[in-house]
N, C-alpha and C positions, 0 to 999 in steps of 0.2 A: 427603838422608841425611847423618848426621853424619860428618865427617872428623876423625879424631883423629891427633895427632902422637905418634909413639913413638920415643924415643931408643934407639939400638941398645945403648948401654951399660946402659940401664935394663932392657930386655927380656932382655939376656944375663944380667944378675944375677938377675932374678926367675924366669926360666924355665930358665936353665942351658943355653941353646942358642946357636949362632953365628948371625950375621946371615944367612948364605946359606940355612941350613936354615929360618930363620924366613920369609924372603921367598918361598921355594919352597912352604911349607906353609900360610901364612896365608890365601891365597885359598880354600882348601878349607873354611874356617870361615864362608864367606859374606861375602867382602869383595873390594874392588878396590883394588889398590895404585895410588895416585894419583901419587905423586912420591917418588923415592928421592934423598936427599942424603948427604953424607959421614957425618954424625952422626945422622941421623934419617930416618924414613919417614912419609909422610902416607897414611893408609889410610881408605877409605870403607867403613863397615859397614852392612849392611842394617838397616832399622828394626825388624825382629822380634827382634833380639838386643841389648837395651839393656845387658845384663851385659858386653858386649864394648866398651862405650864408654870404657874406660879401660885403661891398660897392664896393670894388675893382673889384670883380667878376661881379657885376651888371654893373658897369661902362664899363668894357670890353665888355660885351654882348650888352649893349645899343649902344655903338659906332658902332658895327657891324650892328645891327638891323636898325639903323637910317642912315647908309651909311657913317658915319664919318670916320671909319677905318675898312675896311673889310678884309676878308681872315684870314688865320691862324696866331694867335698871336705867335710870336717867341721870345724866351728868350735865351740869351747867358749864358751858364753855364761854369764858370771857372774851370780848372782842380783842382783836390783835393790837398790841402795842409795839411789837417788834417785826421788822421786815428782814427777809433774806432775799438777796438778788442772785438769780441764777444766770450765769454768764453763758453766752452762746457757745463758748469753747468747750463746755462740758457735755453738750447734747450728744455728740457722736460717741462719747465714752460711757457715761453713766447718767442717763437723761432724767430719771425720776428722782424727786426729793419731796419728802413731807416732813414738816417740823411742828413742834409743839413746845409749850412752856408749862411746867407744873410748879406752882408755888406752895408755900406753907407745908413743905415736906419735913418730916421728922424721922431721921434715920437712926437705926441701930446697926450693929455689926451684922445681925441676922437679916435685917431687911435689905441692907446693901448686897449681901450675898444672894438673897432671893432675886433681886433685880438683875444682878450680873448673870445668874443662872437662866433667868427668863430671856435675857438678851441672847445668850449663846444658843438656847433651845430654839428660839425663833430664827436664828441664823441657819439652823439645820432644817427646821420644818418648812418655813416660808422662803428662806433665802438660798436654798441649794448650796449650803456651805459658803454663804456670803456672796455667791456669784450673782444672785438675783436681788437679794435684799441684805443690807447691813445696817446696824443700828449703832448710833453714838449717843451716849448720855453724858452731859457736861454740867459742871457747876457754873450756873449763869452769872454768879457774882464776880467771877474772875475775868470776865470778858465784857466788851462794850459793843452793843448792837449799833447799826445794822450789820448783818453778816453777808458774806459773799461766798457763793459756791462756784468754783471755776476750775479750769485745767491749767496746770503750771509745769514748768520744766522739771525733769527728774533731778536736777541739781539743786532744787530749792531745799533749804535746810531749816530744821526745827528740832526741838527736843521731844522725842516720842515718849509715850507712857512707859514707865519701867526703866528708862535710861536717864542719865544725868548730863550727857553731852549732846551738843547739836549734831545732827546727822543729815546728810542729803537723803532725799526720798529713795534714790537709787541704792544708797548704802543700807537704808532700812530694809529694803527687800532682800538684801544679801546677808545682813547680820542680825536683825531683830527676829525673835522667834515667830511673831505674827507675820512678819514680812516673808520669812521662809515658807510658812504654811500657806499663805494666801496671795503671795506675790504674782502667781501665774495668772490671776484675774486681770491684772493691769499691765503686765509686762509687754503685751503686744502693742501698746499705744505709745506714741511719741511724747505725750503729756499725761500727767497723773492728776486725779481729782484732789481737791483741797477745799476746806471750809475755813475761812478766816473772819476775824471781826473787823471793826472800823480802824483798828490800829495795826492790822496785819498780823495779829496774834493768832496762832493756829489752834483751831478747835479739833479738827479731824483730818486724817488722810484716809478717806473711805475707799475700799472696805477693809483697810489694813489695821490702822491703829489710831487712837486719839493722841492729841498732844498732852504732855504731862501737866500743862497749866490748868486744865479743866478737870483734873482728877476728882472723883467723888469721895467725900469723907463723911463722917458722922456729923460734922458741923454744916454740911451743905443743906440749904433749905429751899433753894430755887434752882430748878433744873431746866436746861435747854436740851431737847431731844431732836436729833436729826436721823432720818431714815432715808438712805439713798439706795438706788437699784436700777434695774433694767425693765421692770414692769410695775403694774399697779398694785402689786402686793405690798408696796411700801406704805400705802394708806392703811391697809388692814393691820400691819405690824405696828404702826404708830398708834392706832386706836387701842390695840391690846395693851401697849405699854402705859399710855396715859390713863386709861381706865383702871388699870391695876394700881397705879399710884394714887388715883382718886379714891379707891377703896380704903386706903390708909389715911384719908383725910386731906389729900392734896387738892389744890384748886387748879383746874385746867384753864389755860389761856391759849388762844389761837395765835398763829403766826401767819403773816402775809408773805407768800412766796411770789416774787415778781420775776418772770422769765420771758424769753423771746416769744413764747406762744401765748402769753397773757399772765393774768394774776389769779392765784388760787389761795383760798383760806383753809389752813389745816390746823388741827384735825377736824373732820366733818363727822360728827357722831349721830347724824340723822339716820334713824332706822330705815331699812328697806321694806317695802310692802309687797306681800305675796298673798295669793288667794288659794285656799285648799277646799275642795268639795268634801262635805261630810260623808257622802256615800263612798267616796274613794277611801277615806279614813276607815270606815267600817269594814270595807272589803279587804283592805290590806292587813288590818290588825285582827280581824275576825271577831270583833266585839261590837255590839250595837250601842255605841256611845251616843248620848244625847249631845246636842249642840253645846249645852252648858258644861257638860263633863269634858268635852274636847277642848273648850276654851280654858277650863280650869287646869287641865293637864299641860297646856302650852304655857300658862302663866307660872306653873311650878318649874318649868324649864327656862324661865326668865325671858319669854316672849311677851309682846303685847298681843292681845287677841280679842276680837269681838265678832258676833254673828252678823251676816248680811245675807238674808234669805237662806238658801241651802249651802252657802259658802261661809268659810271663816276667813276674815281679814286678819292677816298675821303681820306683826311688825318684828322684823329680824334685827337683833342688836348689831351695831356697827362693828363690834369686836368679833363677831362670828365669821370665821373664814370657811366653814365647812358646809354652809347651806347653799347648795348649788341647784337643787331641784325640790319640787313639792314633796317628794318622798322622804327627803331629809327631815322635813318638818313633821311628817307623819311618823317617822321613826322616833322623834322626840316626844310625840304624843304618846306612843307606846311606852317609852321610858317613864314619862310622867304618870301614866296610868299604873304602871308596875307590871313587868313581865310575869311576876309570880301570880298575878290576878287573872291573867289570860287563861281561859279554860283549855285543858289538854284534849286533843281529839285524835283518836286512832285513825290511820288512813283506811280508805274503803277497800283497798287491796292489800294482800299480805304476800311478801316475797322473802326469799331466803338468799342472803348474800353468799357468794363463793369467791375465792381468790381469782383474779384475772390470770389467765395462762401466762401472760407476759411477766406478771409479778412473781409467779411461781418459778419461771425460768431464771429471773434475776436472782431469786433466793438460792437456786441451785448453783448459779455461777459464784455467788458469794461464798457458799460452802466450799466449792472447789478452790477458790483463791485463798481462803483462810487455811484450808488443808495443805496448801503449798507453802505456807508460812508468811503470807502477806497480811498486812493490816489495812483495813478499809478507812478511807478518809472521804470527806464530802467537801470539795473545794467550791468556792463561790462561782456563780455562773457568769459573772461579769469580769472582764479583764481589760487590758489596754494593748494598743498596737505595739508598743515597745517590747513588752514581755512576749506577746503572741507571735510576733514576726521578727523583729530586730534581734532579740536575744536568742531566738531559735534558728537564726540564719535563713529564715524563710521569707519569701516575697508574697505580698497579698495578691490573691487572684480576683479580688472584688466579690468574694463569696460571703464575707462577714456581714453581720447586722450591727450597725452602729447605734449608739445611744444618742438621741437627738439633743438632749440637754443633760450631759453628765454632771454629777455632783462633784467629781474629782477627776484628776488626770489618770488615776489608776483604774477607773471604771468607765471606759469609753466605748466598749463593744461587748457583744455576747460571745462567749467562747465558741470557736469552731473546731477546737481540738482540746483534749484534756491533758495531754502531756506537759504543756507549759505550766499548768496549775500544779501538777505533781512535783515538778522541779522546783517551783516556788516553795512548796511545803518542805521539800528536802532542805532547801537553803535556810529555813527557819528552825531546823532541828539538827544543826551541826554538832550541838553539844550532846546529842544522844549517842549511845553506844552503837557501833556498827555491828552487823549490817542493817541497812534501812531498806525494807521492802514494803511498798505501799501500792494500793490499788484503789480505783474508784469506778463506779458505774454511774453515768450521768448523761444528761441531754446536752447536745450541742446544736447550734443553729447554722445551717449551710444553705445559702441561696434562699433564705426565708423559710426553710423547712426544718423540722425538728428530727434529729437522728439520735439514737441511743448508742453510746460508745462504752467500751471497757478499756481502761488504760492501767498499766502497772509498770513500776520501776523497781530496780534493785541497785543499791549503791553500797559499794565496799571496795577495798583495794584490789580484790581479785575478780571483780565483775567483768564478764566478757560475753561475746555473742553466743558461745556454746551454752552458757547458763540460761540465757533468755530463750534460746531455741528449745531447750528442754522443757521450759514452762509452757511454751506455745504448743509443742507436740503433746504434752500431757493434757492440756486443756482441750485440744481438738479430739484426742482419743476419748476422753471422758464424755465429750459431746457427740461422739460418733459421727464426725463430719469428714467427708472426703475432700481434701484440700491439696493445694500445690504451693510450693515455695519457689520464688525466683529472686534474683538479685534486685535490691532496691536502689533508688536514686534520690532519697530525701536528704537535703543539705543539713538537716539537724543531726544526722548520723554520719559516722565515718564511712567514707567510700570504700567499698569492698568488705565492710563489716556490718552490713545491714541486709534485710530481706523484706520482700512483700509477700503477704498471704493472699492466695487466690482461691476463690470458690466459684466453680463453673467458669473459670477464665476471667472472672471479675475481681479487681483488687478490693479486698475487704479490710485490709489492715497492713501494718508494717511493724518491724521490730529491728533492734540493732544496738550497737554501741554508740552512745551519745557523743557527738563531736566535742573535742577538747575546748574549742572556742565557746560552745554553748555552756559547758561546765563552768568555765571562767565567768561567763556573763551572769550566771546564777550564783557565783561565789561559792561553788561546791569544792570539796577538797579531795574527792576520790572519783575513780571511774564510775560511770552510771550506764546501765543498760535499760532500755525501755521498750514498751510495746503498746500499740493502740489498735483496737479492732472495732469495726462497726457491728452492732449487735443484732438488729432486727432479724436478718437472715440466719445468723448463727443460732439465735434463741429459738426461732420458730422451726427451723429445720432440725435442730438438735433435740427439741423437746416433743416433736410430733411425728 
């Protein structure tokens, strides 16, 4: 989750509150105070509130929560003077674009840093690491409207931000740090996105890098903001950025976007209207609020609200990305009322919790593995096909569960085996003293069903099949399991130096010496032996 740095002087000026009141109240907005220093505080905000990823958004919310300035925050948007033309060539690549202008901005080094941090946090929260949304902020005085958003040849050249020489877009993807990090988003296309002005000066190569011409400095007072992407989150991201700048005194001006599908005016800060039943509010919160109290709570959370019979008409700010259902609004009513004021009630029934037998069995397994000299690790549950199959010399059987919209190329599927993750961890610890003995107990997903596996590896110059077999035999003996061993055929292990573990004739696991090609794929420097067992039968049969 994003951690933002807020300078006390900044929040005191923007919100009109002292640091003690701020530190006491900010956790109620859905945050954790990570670190408090003399002049600043680091705060982690929950991912459902991207409008709080900047000090301006936090100040706006705090003013409402503390009753300094309540109700819907309104922003005047001047009519458009600038046009951006969206060419038909860009539609198959990155079709959505929203733009805005903010004038009368007064920057300091801290406020520039805050804007850049907001930009990157929105790339993560709304943009799926720039794949769905990317934001460009430009010094408007350096370019001449109207602007054009189009697709161009990868050989097109300009000077990217952070460099001093002209580079082709193809070269930027290979040499520029941002191109290396995000180039995979556009590499599959024959043409790349580009925003230029009326003189063909480059503003941006979205979602990769801006041109150096429009770099923001403390002297910049007029900004042009472009938000491009693959879905309608571009409009929410633009609303968050322009309203944050308006909180510092900036004046928002719309931009007319003219494209093949028609003309749109952005940003559109018109609040969305929703209705909430008071009875449902009372039922969910457990407090018999009056209509006036419920409206007051909403205004503290910076909504517009007024009664209409037994319903509340709610105006949701255009910068709120998290209000998807009426219950999201009711949750904010509870926050505005104060969780500490909601009376505690004991449940009507009393029960005593006991550990689940499966948890007890896992704990026993952990003791056994630690007793044999292994260290437990907890690898991430997502991986990619390259690591899971290609590096392991295995072929996909179509049993894996893939991520529909992965945020990176490294997290495209759910693990169906734990061994690749352990080998990855070994590769990150080559600087540690040998031997390396690691194990993990975790869930994998095979054909849409969850299975619990135990995997362990041993890496050192003398690692061999005999060593791994001794661990397996010890484990089975301690679990009092009647098992058989037969020769295995997994391509991840050396032929003739591997075995399958059978329970009642069914294959429940395998172990052996990891194939040299696999060792090289993971950049390991010593022999490795490994084992992976499916646990449900082992646990239940061994513990009961």
